[in-house]
N, C-alpha and C positions, 0 to 999 in steps of 0.2 A: 536411432536418430543420427548420427554420425557424430556423421555421426554425431594424376589429376590429369597436358595435351595442348597442342599449339592452338587449336581452335575448338570451340564447342561443335557438336555435331552440325554439319553443314545445313541440315534441314531445319534445325531448331528455330532460327530467326524467321524463316518462311512460315513455319507452322504457327508460331506465336502471332505473326502478322496476320495470317489468315484467321486466327481465332478472334483477334480484335476487330478486324474488318467485318467478318461475318456477323459477330454479335452486334456491332454498331449498326450494320445494315438491318438486322432484325429489329433493333430498337426503333430505327427511323421509319420502318414500315408501319409501326403501330399495331394496335390490336386487330384481330380478324373481325369481319363484319358478316352479316347474313348473306351478303352478295358474293361471298367467297365461292370459287368454282369447286365442283366436285374433285377435280384434280388436286387443287390446293388443299382441300380437306384431307384427301387421301395421303398427300405428302406429310401433312401435319401428324396424321395418325402413325405413319411410318417412322417419323422422327421421334414421336413419343415412345413407340415400341423399341426403337434403337437405344434411346436414352435409358429406358427401363432395363434393357439388356446390359448396358454398360454399368449402370449402378449396381446391378446384381454381380457383375464381374468384379467391380471395385470392392464390394463387400466380401466376396469370396477370396479375392487377393489379400485383403487385410487380415482375414482370419488365417490364411496360410502364412502370411508374413509374420504374424505374432508367434505362430508355432515354430517357425524357423528362427525367429529372433526373440527368445523368451525374455531377455532383459528389457526390450522395448515394452513388452506387455507389463512387466513389473512396474516400470516407471510410469506407465499409463494408468496404473491402478487395477489392472486385470490380473487376478491371482492364479489363473489356471496353470501357469507354467513356472511358478515360483521355485520349483524344485529342480529346474533344468538349467544347464549351462553348456551349450555346444562349444566345441573346440574351434572358435571362430576363425583363427588364422591358419588352421591346418589346410593342406592342399585339398583334401577331400571336401571340406566345407566350402572352400573358395570356389571349387568347381560346382558344387551343388548350388551355391548362391548365384553364380553366373548363369547356370541353366535355369534357375528359378526366374530370374529377371527376364531372360530371353523368352521363356515360355509365356509369361504373362504379357509381355509386349506383343508377341505374335497373336495372342488371343484378342487383345484390344484392337490391333490393326486389322484383324479379320472382320471385326464389326465395322470399324471405320467411323469417320466423322461426318460423312455427307448428310446434310439435312439438319445437323445439330445447331443449336444457337444458345446464346446466353451462358448460364452456368454449366450446362451440359457440354457445350463445346469447350469451355475453358478447362473443365475437369479432364476432358479427353486429351487436350493438347498438353496440359501439365503432366499428366500421367505418362504419355508417350515420350515427352521431352526428358523427363526425369529418368525414365528407364534407359533411354539412349545414352544419357550422360553417365549413368551408372555402368553401363556396358563399356563405354569408352574408358572409364576410370580403371577398369581391371587390367589395363596394360601397364599401369604404374604400380611398382611393388611396395605399397604401403606396409604390407605384411612383413617385409624385411626390417621394418623400423617399429616394432611393437611396443617398446618401452621408452618412455620419455617422462619428463617431470610433470606433464599434464595429461590427464585422461587415459592412463594406462590401466590395465587390469589389476595390478597389485594395489594401487591406491583406490580404485573403484571398489574392489572387493572389501577393503577395510571400511569404506563408507557404508556399504551395504550391510556388512556383518556387524557393525557397531550398534545397529538398532536405531540409528538416528536419520536414516535415509529412506529410500523407497521400499526396501525389503521390509515387509511387515513382521512384527513379533507380538501378535495379540492372542493367538490361539496356539494350542499344542501342535496343530498341523503346521502353522507358520514356523514354529521352531524346528519341526521335522523337515520341512521344505528346505530350510537353510542348511541343515545337516547334509542333505542330498546335494544341494547346489554347491556348497563350499567344498564338499568332497571331490568335486571335479577340478578345483583350482590347480592342484599339482600337475594335472595333464596339460592345462593351458600354459602353465609356467614352462613345462618341458618343451612345448611347441614353440613358445617364444624364444627359448634358448636355441633350439634347432634353426629357427628362422633367422636369428641374428648371426648364427654361424654361416648360414648360406649367404646372407647379406654381405658379410665380411669377405667371402670369396668372390662375390660379384662387384665389390666396391661400393655397395649401398650400405653405409653405416651412419650413425648419428654423429653430430658434432660433439667433441669431447666436452665442451662447456655445458651441454645439456645433461650428459650422463654423470658428470661430477655432481650435479644437483639431485640426481636420482639416489645417490648413495645415502645421504642423510635421511631421505624419505623412507627408504627401506630399513635403515637402522632404527628409526623411530617406531617401526612396526614390529620389529623382531624382539621378543622378550623370552627370558628363560622360563618363566612361569606363565601358564595359560591365563591365570587370574590377573596378570599385569598387562595383558594385551587388550586392544580395542575390541577384539572379537568376544571378549568376556562380557561386554555390556549387556546383551540380552539376558545372560544368567543373573547378573546383578539386579535386573529389573523385571523379574518374572511377574506376570499379571497376578493379582491377588486371588483370582478364582482358580488358579492351578492347584491340583491336588499335590500332597506331599510326595506321592509316588511318582507323579510326572516330574516334579521338580528334581527329585533325586536321579531319575533316569536321564533327564536332559542334562543335568549338571555333569554327570559322568561322561555322557556322550560328547558334550562340548569340550570337556577337558581332554578327551582322547582325540577329537578332531583337531583341536588347536595344537596340542602338544606333539601328536604323532604324524599329522599330515600338513597342516598349514605352516607352522614354524619351520619344519625341515624344508618345505618348498621355498619359502621366502629366503632362508639361509642359502640354499642351493643357487637361487637366482642372484642373490647378492654376491656370492663368491664368484659366479661366472662373470658377472659384469666387472667386478673388481680385478680379477686375475687374468681373464681371457679377453673380454670385450673392450674394456677401456684402452688397453694398449693399441687396439686396432681402430679406434675412433679417429675422426678426421679433425684437422686444424681449421678447415674451411667451415663456412656457415650456410651458404646459400644452397637452395634446392638445385639451382642450375649447375652446381659443381658435381652433381651425381650423373650417372649415365642417363642420357635423354632428359636431363633435368630442366633445360630451358623450356622444352615443350610441356613438361610436367607442370612447371610453375605457371606458364601461360594458361594452361587448362584450369588450374586451381583458381587463377584470377578471374577468368570468365565465369566459372561455376559459382564463385563466391559473390560476384557483383551482378550476375545475370545480365551482363552487357557484353558488347563486343570490344570494349576498351582494351588496348594492349597495355602491358606493364609500363612501357615508355609514356603513353598518354596519361596513365594514372599517376605516375611519378610527377609529371608536370602539373596536373591538377592539384596535387598535394603541395607543391612548391608555391603555387599561386594562392592557395587557401592559407598557408602559413603566413605569407606576407600580408594578406587582408586582415587576418585575425590579430596579428601584431599591431596593426593600426588601431583596431578597436581597443586593445589593451592600453595603448598609449592614451586614449581618451579617458579611461578609468584612472590612469596615473594623474592626469590633469585634474580630474574631478576630486581626488583625495589629496591633491596638493603635494604629490610625491616629487622630490627633486632627485634626479639621477637617471641612469640608463635603464633600458628594459631589463638587462641582466641584474642591475641593482634591485629593481623592483621584484624580480623573481626571487632573488636571495632574501629580501625582506619578507616576502610572503611565506617563505619556507622557514625562516628563523625566528620571526617575532612570536613570542610565547603566547600572545593573546589568541593566536589561532590554534592552540593545542587543546586537546581534551585532557581533563584532570585524570581520568582513569577510564577503564572499559565501561563501567556502569554509566558514567557521564556520556560517553559516546552513544551507547544504546538508548539512553533516555532522550538524547537530542534527536535521534532518528525517529523515535516513537512520537515525539512532539511534532516533528515534520509531517508525519502521517496525518495527524489530526488537523493541522493547518491546511495542508493541500486538499484534503477531502472537503473542506468547506467551500472551495472554489470550483470543484470538479463539475457541478451542474451547469456552470456558466460556459463550459467548454465542451461538455460531452453529454449527448443524449443516450449513448450506448455504453453501458458499463457491465463488467462481469458479475456473476452471482457468487463465484468462488470466494471463500475466505482467504485471508492474507495474514502473514506473520513476518516479523523481523527476528533473525537469529544471528549470533556470531558464527563465523567460520570455525570449523573444528580445528583444534590446535595442531593436529598432526599434519594438516595440509596448508596451514595458514602462511607459512614462510614463502611458498611458491604460488599462492593463490592471488587472484586479482583483488582489488580493493572492495569490490562488491560483485555479487552474482545472483541469479534468480533461478529457482527450481519451480517448474509448473505444478499446479495442484493435480491430485489424482482425479480420474474421471468420476469415481464414486463419491467424491467429497470427503474421504477419510483423511486426506492430507491436504493442507492448505497450500496456496502459493507461498513460497518462502524467499524472502530477500535476505541473503547471507552477507553480513558486514564483516570485513576483515579487521580485527583489532590487534594483529601482530605488528610489532614495531610502532607502538601507539603514537610517538611524536611525529611520525610521518602521515598520520591520518588527520587531516586538517579540517577545522570547522568550516572553512570556506569551500571545501570540497563536498560537503554533505548534501546540500540542496540539489545540485545537478546530478549527483550519483543516485540519490533517491528517485528523482524524476525519471531517470533512465532505467534503472533496474526494477523499480517498484511501480509506483502509480504516478503518472498514467503510462509509464513505459512498458516494460516486458509483462508486468502483471496484467494490464489491460489487453495487450495484444495477444499474448499466449493463452490466457484464461478464456478470453472471448472466443478465440479460434476453437478451443477445445469444447466450448458449449454449443457450437454450430451442429446440432444433432442431425440436420437434414443433409449436411455436406458429407461426401465420401470420407471415410476414416483416414485415407492416405493424405488428404488435405488437412483434416482436423489435427492430426498428430505429426504431420511432416512440417516442412517449412523451407523458406528461402532466407538465407542469412542476410542478404542485402535488404530485404523487406523488414525482417524482425529487428536487426540492429540499426537499420536506417530509421525505423520508427522510434527505437529507444533514444537515439541521438536527437531526432526531431522533438521528442517529448521534452528533452532538456530545454529546447528553445521556447517552450510554453511557460517557463518559470514565472516571468513577471505577470502574466495573465492569471496564474494560479497562486499569487500571493507570495512568491519567492523572489529572491534577488533584490529585496528592498535595500539591503546593505551593499554598497558598491564593491566591497571585498568579496561578498558572496557572488555578485555578478561576475567579478573576475574569475571566480571558481568555474562558472559556466563557460566563459571564454577560454579559460585554460583547458578545460576538457574538450571543447570543440577544437581548440588548437591541437590537443593531443591526438584526436582522430584524424586531423589533417596531416600531422606528423607521421601517423601510421602509414599513410599513402606513400610518403617519401621513403621511410625506412624499410617498410616491407618490400617494396620494389627494389630499394637499394640493396637489401640483403640478398634477394633471390634472383636479381637480374642484372645488377651493376657491380657485383663483387665487393660490397661493403662488408666490413668485419663487425663482430659483436661490439668491440670497443668503439668503432666509428659510429655505430648506431646509438650507443649509450651517450657518447659525446654530443651527437646532434640533438638528442632529446634534452640533455641538460643545458645546452647552449640556447635552445629555442623555446624552452618551457620552464615552468616552475616545479616540475616533478622532482621528487627526491631521487637520490642515486639508488635507493632500495627499490623504489617503484620502477624507475627506468630500467634497472637490471632485470627485474622480473618480467617486464613487458618485452624487452628485447629478446629474452629467452623464449617467451611465448611466441613471438613472431618466427623465431628460428624453428620452433617445434611444430608450428601450425601454419605453414606457408600459404598466404593468400587470404586467410580468414579475416584478418584485420582490415582488409580493403573494403569490406562490405559496409561498414558503418557510415563512413563519410559519403560514399557513392550513393547509398540508399537515402541518406538524409537530404543530399542535394536534390535528388529526384522528387522527394515528397515536398520540399520547399518550392521547387519549380512548379509542381502541379498546383500547389496552393496559390501561388502568385498568378498562375494562369486562370484559376477559378475566380479569384478576387477581381481580376481585370475583366473577365467575361461577364460576370454576374453583377458586379457593382453592388448597389444596395440590397440586392436579392441574395447576396452571399451570406450563408449562415455557417459559422465556424463549427457549430455542434454537428450539423449535418455533413459537413466536409469530413470531419473526423470519423463519423459513422460510416461514410462511404469508403474511406480508406480501410477501416477495420472490419467491416461487416462480412467480408468474404474470406477472411483468414489471410495467411501468407501467400503471396503470389510473386512471380517474377516481375521485375520492374516494367517490362514491356506491357505485361498484362495490367499492371496497376495504372499505367498511363491510359490505356484503352478504357478501363473502368471509369476513371475520373472524367475523361472526355465524354463518355455517354451520360454521366451524371450531370455535367455542365449543360449538355444539350437538353436533357429532360428538365432541368431547373429553369432554363430559358423559356420553356413552353408551359 
């Protein structure tokens, strides 16, 4: 899943426009009649044959993709490759991956899109556009920056090997699969070290501020005794039906794996970063400070937002939204009778102890009560809901310090793992009661759980669309879901409504600071100060978020841009349909086809409006 160039592929806007136009034209023509000409019937047959051929290609592609990317299969709940771990960042694999994408793109383009309409055309255009974007991205050396405080192999391996994530530990084969997969980790760590050395020679290195945060993460994972590591979790939790012989064999095998392979590899990586890499890291923060970095960031921004907006345009949108939301917060201050400045109010919201949770158990109880309250109102807003189960869990301790306040993991396709809303309980005084409702709506229900679980349940859709996605759509939906709070029984307390405004403000601030960091020369400290000056976020959260934007250039732009588009389309539909507008059906239309680029979403909603009118 991803898991950048001055412009998106020049053909992409044209292809997407053609997709929308052709599909709309097909919808306006209406159903065929008995008077259709033989030529038209033959064309329809040809289009059906072409669509069938492409759907077969997509299915074959996804099978090949899972084999090439076995971690994707694991997170999808497909166990076939749970024992495999390719050396993703090696030169050989990068070349193999590039050739893989190029070959499948050629196969799709050889079939072409002539005659396709509706979903068939949209699938084709999305497949082609995504492949071209991927090929464009290969010119940017992400592989020289493999280790950071977010989403790197060392922390991911610990999650998988702990037995609490996507890697299953239910059968003896599951345990043997992890032995084989984890045995590959030293190879990947060595490749990461080699790539960072190459990056240092090319002037492509991480900011020092990020790598300083990596050190305690590695320290937390390195232990003298295998039994004290996170990797010992599966041994501590053997299934009851395992035989004594299997338990003994696996215990010794895991002790040897951890003690003789994993811990030495982690120590070697930690020593390299501390002694060799940290002195070569940079004092700057923006992607634009790296070779070809301005183009790299512009491509990231376009890919993240699925728009043609430039970093400068996005920066201005952010400034305008910050000013607007500040005005809304002033109204809340008046409502609660607060006397003082906006900054005084922010300080009050952070420091007043009435907004603190007593302990971790109280926080989790609060979120689980929210689940019950929101679920009561869901039928009034949604006719389409996922079948997958859902759980709330605390973020694991080893990654809590650098993790966001909340996050969501999709359910497995086979139903063995529910959708999981991870709540961060680290630094508990900074986790505010007023922040809970909007965070739940975004990450859980009806936010990411609805959008991602529904997408995964679209069995008739090509797998690359079911399990892939567009950040602007997914995160735009999450932020839009927050705006539904009052309709779902939330935000009845003005302080909780402030929590929503604060988090909407936070996403607007992201537009300002992400573009500031990567296109306007802003420093980490400047970003943190801007966030503290303009929002009620704590310094802990502001610091973690600033470092997230440094580590993941452009990703944070997707939220607000996506939300603004969905709100724009809802307003358009309400105006066009008047009393015929049904919010439940609007939400179904937005969600029913999975994650799509924003241009495609607009075309979808336009067609729905036209159909509802008639």
